[in-house]
N, C-alpha and C positions, 0 to 999 in steps of 0.2 A: 886666504880666509878661513876661516872655524867653520868648522863642519859639525859639531854638536851644539843643538839648537839653545842649550844648557848655559852654553857660554855668552848669549845675547838675553840672560832673562835677567830681570832686576826683579829680589822681593824686596818690596817698597818698603814691609812692615820690618824686614830685619836689617834695614839701613839707618844713621841716624842721622836728624837732621844737623846741619853747619851754619854757621851765621852764613849769610851772603854779600860777600865783601866785592865793593867794585869804589875802583881810585873815582875820589871826588865825587859821589853820591853817598846822601844821608841814606842807609836800609836799615836804620835800627829797627830791630823788630819782622825783620825778616828775615825766615832760612830757606834753607834750599837742599833737595833731594835731585840728584842729578840718573837720570834715566838713561841715556845716553848721550856719551863725550867726541868729539868730531875731532881728531886730531891735526886734520890737515889746517882746519881754522882756530882751531886750540880754544877749544869751545863745548859747551854743553846746546844743542838744539834745542835737548826735548828735559824736560827736568818737571818738577814740586815745587813751588815754594809756598812758604807758609806766612803768614800774615798774623802776628801778633789782633788785638783789638789796640788801634788808633795808628796802627801803622801806615805807612803810605810809599808810593814810589813818585817821584817828580817826573814832570811833561817828557815827554821822548816818541819817540818811530824808529820804525825797523823799516828796512832799505829794503825789504822782501815785505816785507808781512809779520803776520804774527796770529796764531790762532791760540783760544785763553777756554779753559774747562773748570768749570767752580766743581771744585770734588766735596766740599761742604760749605758751610758757613754764609756771609754776603761782601761784597765787591762791589765798589763803584770805581767804575770805568770810564771817567769823566765825571759827569755827574747819572750817568745810567746804572740802575744796580740790578748786580748779578746773583743772584742763588743757586744753591743745591740743584744742579745739571742744566743750567744753563751755559752756552756754547756762544763765544764771538770771535768773528775771525777781524780782524781789522787789515787794511789791504795798505800795498806799500807805503810810506813816507805817510802815515794818518796817527797825528798827534792827538796823545790820548797821557792820562794818569791814572794811576789806581792806587787806590786805598780800604779800608774798611773800620767799620763800627766797634765790630763785632770778632774780628780776625774770621781766620779763610783758610782755608785750601785749595790752590790753583796751578789746573796741570797746563805746565805751557811749552807747546810746539813754534819755536821761532826759527828761519833757517838762517838768520844773518845777523850779528851782533847789535845790540840796541844802539842808539844815536839819543844823549841828554840831547835835550835842547836850553 
């Protein structure tokens, strides 16, 4: 284990947005900044997604649930509108989709890989 706390700091303002790429999923207009990468799962459990206006992510669920915090903008989880400062916990296997009309940035904590429905 690294012993310098600086090894665990992510300065998000210095990192670049990268297109979100997932096999067989339309992720156009969605970008990612990875906060932490889990080598054992070969995926990031914590990340920020930026949705351009009109972008959406299809119906899916998370076997171990998901946490979402709206950093800016507005997003609809199913038909519920969330905006700046709103927090959402979806319990395990709770089906939902995400879309935005005006664009948004969302902090996600997702313990296990997403399952597209």
